[in-house]
Each structure stands twice: as C-alpha cells, then as structure tokens.
PAKEGU-723918 format. One record per residue: x, y, z of N, C-alpha, C, O in turn; residue in three letters. Coordinates in steps of 0.05 Angstrom, whole numbers. Example, Ala and Ser with C-alpha at 12.3 -4.5 7.8 and 13.67 -1.06 7.14 Angstrom:
2
NODE     n.c1     n.c2     n.c3    ca.c1    ca.c2    ca.c3     c.c1     c.c2     c.c3     o.c1     o.c2     o.c3   nulo
NODE      264     -114      156      246      -90      156      264      -66      156      285      -66      169    ala
NODE      257      -45      142      273      -21      143      258        1      157      268       23      161    ser
// end
This chain:
124
NODE     n.c1     n.c2     n.c3    ca.c1    ca.c2    ca.c3     c.c1     c.c2     c.c3     o.c1     o.c2     o.c3   nulo
NODE     -159      457      363     -121      463      353     -117      446      364     -130      440      384    met
NODE      -93      429      351      -76      412      362      -62      421      367      -56      438      351    ala
NODE      -41      418      398      -13      429      400        4      428      385        4      408      371    arg
NODE       26      448      380       40      436      366       69      414      371       75      410      395    pro
NODE       81      405      354       95      388      366      124      391      353      124      397      329    thr
NODE      149      387      365      173      400      371      182      374      352      171      353      354    asp
NODE      208      379      329      208      364      311      236      360      324      248      381      329    tyr
NODE      249      337      330      278      332      333      295      314      310      289      291      307    asp
NODE      316      324      295      332      307      283      340      277      292      350      258      279    pro
NODE      332      278      320      340      249      324      315      237      324      315      221      343    ser
NODE      296      235      315      265      221      303      273      212      276      257      195      266    phe
NODE      294      219      262      300      207      240      315      169      240      309      149      227    cys
NODE      337      172      262      343      153      262      325      123      280      330       99      279    glu
NODE      299      145      298      289      130      319      270      113      299      265       89      301    arg
NODE      260      134      276      249      115      243      255       95      227      241       78      215    val
NODE      285      100      230      298       71      223      302       43      235      301       19      227    leu
NODE      309       59      263      313       30      278      285       16      283      283       -8      286    glu
NODE      257       39      285      231       21      279      227        1      253      221      -23      254    leu
NODE      232       16      232      235        7      205      244      -17      200      233      -33      185    gly
NODE      278      -23      221      288      -44      210      265      -68      223      257      -89      211    arg
NODE      257      -58      248      239      -79      265      211      -85      249      193      -99      259    lys
NODE      206      -72      216      181      -75      206      161      -74      219      143      -89      222    gly
NODE      169      -42      233      147      -29      242      133       -7      219      143        1      198    lys
NODE      104        0      232       85       18      208       94       47      216      113       52      232    ser
NODE       83       61      207       74       91      211       68      102      232       77      121      245    ile
NODE       38       76      236       27       82      259       45       82      284       48      102      298    thr
NODE       53       67      288       75       55      298       99       77      311      104       80      335    val
NODE      114       91      286      129       98      291      127      134      300      143      152      303    met
NODE       91      131      300       85      157      309       78      150      338       91      163      353    ala
NODE       69      140      345       55      123      375       84      120      385       86      128      408    ala
NODE      105      112      374      134      113      390      145      153      396      152      163      417    glu
NODE      143      160      378      146      188      377      120      208      394      118      233      397    leu
NODE      106      192      400       78      209      421       69      226      404       63      247      414    asn
NODE       63      225      368       51      242      353       34      230      332       39      208      323    val
NODE       11      246      324       -5      225      295       11      232      278       33      244      278    cys
NODE       -6      217      258        3      205      239       14      225      217       34      224      203    arg
NODE       -8      248      220       -5      272      205       12      287      212       19      305      196    asp
NODE       25      285      239       49      307      239       74      289      232       96      298      228    thr
NODE       67      266      230       99      244      218       93      254      182      111      255      165    ile
NODE       73      257      179       75      265      147       79      297      144       88      303      122    tyr
NODE       75      314      156       79      348      162      112      341      169      129      353      157    glu
NODE      117      325      186      154      335      185      166      320      161      191      323      158    trp
NODE      155      307      147      167      291      126      169      316      101      187      320       84    ala
NODE      149      328      103      140      353       73      162      368       87      183      358       81    arg
NODE      164      392      107      179      396      131      211      397      124      223      414      111    val
NODE      218      372      138      251      366      129      257      347      123      251      326      133    his
NODE      270      351      101      270      330       79      295      308       95      294      285       87    pro
NODE      314      314      114      324      283      128      305      270      139      306      245      140    glu
NODE      283      284      151      263      266      164      249      244      134      247      219      135    phe
NODE      241      260      115      231      253       93      244      226       89      236      203       92    ser
NODE      270      235       80      289      212       71      294      187       85      301      166       74    asp
NODE      289      195      124      290      179      141      269      149      127      273      125      121    ala
NODE      245      172      130      218      161      141      214      135      114      209      111      116    leu
NODE      220      153       89      233      133       55      241      111       64      232       90       56    thr
NODE      259      113       80      281       84       81      275       67      100      282       44      100    arg
NODE      261       80      119      253       67      142      223       45      136      221       21      141    ala
NODE      202       66      125      189       42      101      206       25       84      202        1       89    lys
NODE      227       31       64      228        7       55      253      -18       74      258      -41       67    thr
NODE      263       -4       97      266      -31      117      247      -47      127      250      -70      135    leu
NODE      219      -27      127      199      -52      144      195      -63      124      204      -85      129    ala
NODE      183      -64       95      185      -81       77      206     -100       75      200     -124       70    gln
NODE      226      -95       77      246     -119       69      239     -137       98      236     -161       94    ala
NODE      237     -127      127      242     -150      140      219     -157      146      219     -171      166    trp
NODE      189     -153      135      170     -168      125      170     -187      103      156     -208      101    trp
NODE      187     -176       84      186     -203       65      209     -223       75      209     -247       69    glu
NODE      226     -212       89      246     -233       98      239     -255      125      247     -278      129    asp
NODE      222     -240      140      202     -255      167      189     -282      147      193     -305      152    thr
NODE      167     -268      117      152     -292      111      171     -310      102      176     -328      118    gly
NODE      183     -309       78      215     -322       69      223     -336       92      220     -360       86    gln
NODE      229     -334      109      238     -355      139      219     -368      144      222     -390      154    ala
NODE      193     -357      140      176     -388      156      160     -390      131      136     -389      137    ala
NODE      163     -390      111      143     -402       90      138     -432       93      118     -444       86    met
NODE      167     -446      108      157     -472      104      158     -483      130      164     -507      133    phe
NODE      152     -467      151      148     -483      169      123     -491      181      105     -474      181    met
NODE      119     -508      189       92     -523      197       77     -493      210       89     -477      224    pro
NODE       47     -490      201       27     -480      210       26     -441      199       10     -423      206    gly
NODE       57     -442      173       57     -419      161       26     -414      147       15     -429      131    phe
NODE       20     -400      152      -10     -390      141       -2     -365      111        0     -341      115    asn
NODE       -1     -375       89        9     -367       73       -9     -341       66       -2     -319       57    gly
NODE      -33     -351       72      -57     -329       54      -57     -308       72      -58     -285       63    ser
NODE      -57     -315      100      -54     -281      115      -37     -262      113      -39     -238      117    val
NODE       -7     -282      104       20     -266      105       14     -251       80       20     -227       82    trp
NODE        4     -259       57        2     -243       28      -22     -210       35      -22     -186       30    ser
NODE      -43     -235       48      -61     -201       50      -48     -186       73      -61     -166       78    arg
NODE      -33     -190       83      -24     -167      102        2     -154       84        5     -130       87    ser
NODE       17     -164       69       36     -154       38       27     -141       33       36     -118       37    met
NODE       -3     -143       19      -16     -132        2      -30     -110       17      -33      -92        1    ala
NODE      -38     -103       38      -46      -89       49      -29      -66       60      -39      -44       63    ala
NODE       -3      -73       65       16      -57       79       30      -52       58       37      -28       61    arg
NODE       37      -59       41       56      -53       18       33      -53       -2       30      -77       -3    phe
NODE       15      -44      -18        2      -41      -40       21      -36      -58       29      -59      -56    pro
NODE       40      -25      -76       52      -14      -96       67      -33     -108       78      -31     -130    glu
NODE       68      -66      -83       85      -84      -93       75     -111      -92       83     -131     -105    glu
NODE       55     -109      -74       47     -140      -70       13     -133      -74        4     -152      -60    trp
NODE       -9     -120      -82      -30     -121      -84      -33     -128     -109      -23     -118     -129    arg
NODE      -53     -151     -109      -63     -164     -139      -79     -159     -155      -98     -175     -151    glu
NODE      -84     -143     -177     -101     -123     -189     -102     -139     -219      -83     -150     -231    ser
NODE     -129     -137     -226     -135     -148     -251     -135     -118     -271     -136      -98     -257    thr
NODE     -135     -114     -294     -145      -98     -307     -160      -98     -337     -148      -99     -359    lys
NODE     -182      -97     -334     -198     -102     -362     -205      -70     -388     -216      -48     -386    thr
NODE     -189      -84     -410     -193      -60     -425     -201      -74     -451     -193      -95     -461    glu
NODE     -228      -47     -460     -251      -60     -484     -239      -43     -505     -234      -19     -499    leu
NODE     -233      -53     -533     -239      -37     -553     -250      -48     -567     -257      -71     -563    thr
NODE     -257      -32     -594     -276      -36     -618     -259      -55     -641     -239      -69     -639    gly
NODE     -270      -49     -656     -257      -71     -682     -226      -58     -684     -218      -35     -681    lys
NODE     -215      -75     -689     -184      -71     -703     -172      -48     -674     -154      -31     -679    asp
NODE     -182      -49     -652     -171      -37     -627     -172       -5     -630     -155       10     -621    gly
NODE     -200        6     -647     -201       31     -643     -232       38     -623     -241       19     -610    gly
NODE     -238       50     -622     -257       63     -600     -290       36     -599     -294       19     -617    ala
NODE     -300       38     -585     -327       20     -583     -341       36     -587     -342       59     -580    met
NODE     -361       16     -608     -384       41     -613     -414       24     -603     -419        1     -611    val
NODE     -427       36     -590     -451       31     -586     -466       36     -605     -468       56     -619    val
NODE     -479       13     -604     -501        5     -632     -533       -1     -617     -535      -16     -598    glu
NODE     -551        9     -625     -577        5     -610     -587      -13     -635     -582       -6     -658    ser
NODE     -599      -36     -630     -604      -65     -648     -636      -71     -636     -641      -80     -614    ile
NODE     -650      -66     -653     -682      -69     -650     -689      -88     -668     -689      -85     -693    thr
NODE     -699     -116     -651     -705     -138     -666     -733     -138     -662     -745     -135     -640    arg
NODE     -744     -141     -686     -775     -150     -689     -780     -174     -686     -765     -187     -700    arg
NODE     -796     -187     -672     -811     -220     -666     -839     -217     -683     -855     -199     -681    val
NODE     -838     -234     -695     -862     -238     -711     -872     -275     -704     -862     -298     -704    val
NODE     -898     -264     -699     -916     -283     -691     -928     -302     -720     -942     -296     -740    asp
NODE     -915     -327     -709     -927     -347     -736     -962     -345     -744     -976     -346     -764    pro
NODE     -966     -341     -714    -1000     -354     -719    -1009     -327     -724    -1032     -330     -730    lys
NODE    -1002     -296     -725    -1010     -273     -736    -1020     -272     -767    -1027     -251     -777    ala
// end
C-alpha cells in the first residue's frame, strides 16, 4: 500500500509554472515528489487542481508549438523528430490518422457473397 500524499493548493501554481516550460505530467509529478496516479487523483478530488492541470497541459503544448515554430528554419532543425514528439505528447491534435470506411452499393450495408466458379478443363 502506497503512503498517503498530502495535497497542497500551492501545487496548482507549481504545475502551471512547469506547464509554461513545456514539461509533461511525469515531470510535474517528479517535481512534486509523487507518482502520476497521485496527480490524477488530486485532479479528480480537487477542482482547482484539475483546472490548473488542464491549463498546464495547454501551456505545455503552446510552449512546444512555439519552440518548434521558432526553430523551424534554423540549421539542423529536424522536423520529423519534432512532429513525432508532438504526436506522442499531444495526440488529440497532432497525431496523424487515416480512416477507411467501406459501404455497400449506394452507401448501404456491405453484402458478403460467396461465389463459386467452376473451371472446365477443355481437354476433358
């Protein structure tokens, strides 16, 4: 059983500071000397912390986007690495996805038919 952790309202400002620096929830938890599950539990129990954590995530994403835009035309900028990092950190907005939908005739349901073809041997 894990030891209980004491929530402190000052943690709200701390996660906002870390968000402004582009830090992840993992770093926020490490800085507060708790595990990520505790961060999520505090967000569930304390509405002010939930709000601060949500705002911190927005600030972190803004930091990463601003940093990428500032570096984009600098020599050595690796757009592929930056893009993959963004997709991993912020999948709701940055993950590339493709979607394939199959429909039947005139947009209706798919109909699966089994067709048997008999091959006739011309020598027979």
